[in-house]
C-alpha positions in Angstrom: 194.7 9.5 111.6 193.8 11.9 114.4 190.1 11.2 113.6 190.6 7.5 114.3 192.3 8.3 117.7 189.4 10.5 118.5 186.9 7.8 117.5 188.7 5.3 119.7 188.7 7.7 122.6 184.9 8.3 122.2 184.3 4.5 122.0 186.3 4.0 125.2 184.4 6.7 127.1 181.1 5.3 125.8 182.1 1.9 127.1 183.1 3.3 130.5 179.8 5.2 130.6 177.7 2.2 129.8 179.6 0.1 132.4 179.0 2.8 135.0 175.3 3.1 134.2 174.9 -0.7 134.3 176.6 -0.8 137.7 174.3 2.0 139.0 171.2 0.2 137.6 172.2 -3.1 139.1 172.8 -1.4 142.5 169.4 0.3 142.4 167.7 -2.9 141.3 169.2 -4.8 144.2 168.2 -2.1 146.6 164.6 -2.2 145.2 164.6 -6.0 145.6 165.8 -5.7 149.2 163.1 -3.1 149.9 160.4 -5.3 148.4 161.6 -8.4 150.2 161.8 -6.5 153.5 158.2 -5.3 153.0 157.0 -8.9 152.3 159.0 -10.3 155.3 157.5 -7.6 157.6 154.0 -8.5 156.4 154.7 -12.2 157.1 156.0 -11.4 160.6 152.9 -9.3 161.2 150.7 -12.2 160.2 152.7 -14.6 162.4 153.9 -16.7 159.5 157.5 -16.2 160.5 159.6 -14.6 163.2 161.9 -11.6 162.9 165.0 -13.8 162.6 163.5 -15.9 159.8 162.4 -12.7 158.0 166.0 -11.4 158.2 167.4 -14.6 156.8 164.7 -14.6 154.1 165.6 -11.1 152.9 169.4 -11.9 153.0 168.9 -15.1 151.0 166.8 -13.4 148.4 169.4 -10.7 147.9 172.3 -13.2 147.9 170.5 -15.3 145.2 169.9 -12.2 143.1 173.6 -11.3 143.2 174.7 -14.7 141.9 175.7 -14.7 138.3 173.6 -16.9 136.0 176.6 -19.2 135.1 177.8 -19.7 138.7 175.2 -22.4 139.4 175.4 -24.1 142.8 179.2 -24.5 142.6 181.2 -22.8 145.4 183.7 -20.3 144.0 186.7 -22.4 145.1 185.5 -25.5 143.3 185.3 -23.9 139.8 187.9 -25.1 137.4 189.3 -23.3 134.3 187.6 -24.3 131.1 189.6 -26.8 129.2 190.7 -26.0 125.6 191.4 -29.0 123.5 193.8 -28.7 120.5 192.7 -31.3 118.0 195.4 -30.8 115.4 198.4 -28.7 116.1 200.4 -29.8 113.1 199.6 -28.1 109.8 199.2 -30.4 106.8 201.2 -29.9 103.7 198.5 -27.7 102.0 198.3 -25.3 105.0 202.1 -25.2 105.3 202.4 -24.3 101.5 199.7 -21.6 101.9 201.6 -20.2 105.0 204.8 -20.2 103.1 203.2 -18.4 100.1 201.6 -15.8 102.5 205.0 -15.2 104.1 206.7 -14.7 100.8 204.0 -12.4 99.6 204.3 -10.3 102.8 208.1 -10.1 102.4 207.7 -8.8 98.9 205.2 -6.2 100.1 207.6 -5.1 102.8 210.4 -4.8 100.4 208.2 -2.8 98.0 207.2 -0.5 100.8 210.8 0.0 101.9 211.8 0.8 98.3 208.9 3.3 98.1 209.9 4.9 101.4 213.5 5.2 100.3 212.4 6.8 97.0 210.2 9.3 98.8 213.0 10.2 101.2 215.4 10.7 98.3 212.9 13.1 96.6 212.7 15.3 99.8 
């Protein structure tokens, strides 16, 4: 059982490491995007195609769009609604009820057998 706990701990640390790496990678990618956008904007200002204020807005808009999640769309954050879950049939039919009753009885029998086995082992000790 100790091996299982160790495995869970390693899996947890792996998940934390992957999340940390992804965050660092996303941050560096956004920084790279900002740098490239700024270079492009500077070049356009130099050519007279836009002024400094337009260039600043251009860079900010590009970075803001890159930070948006793909599923956010054009919806403002306050307008999003929780996803609806529709329950089509919440009443089990007779066959499902009978199966559930059988499963419950089978589980009760298993618990009783396990309790008897535990009692037997404790008496042997």
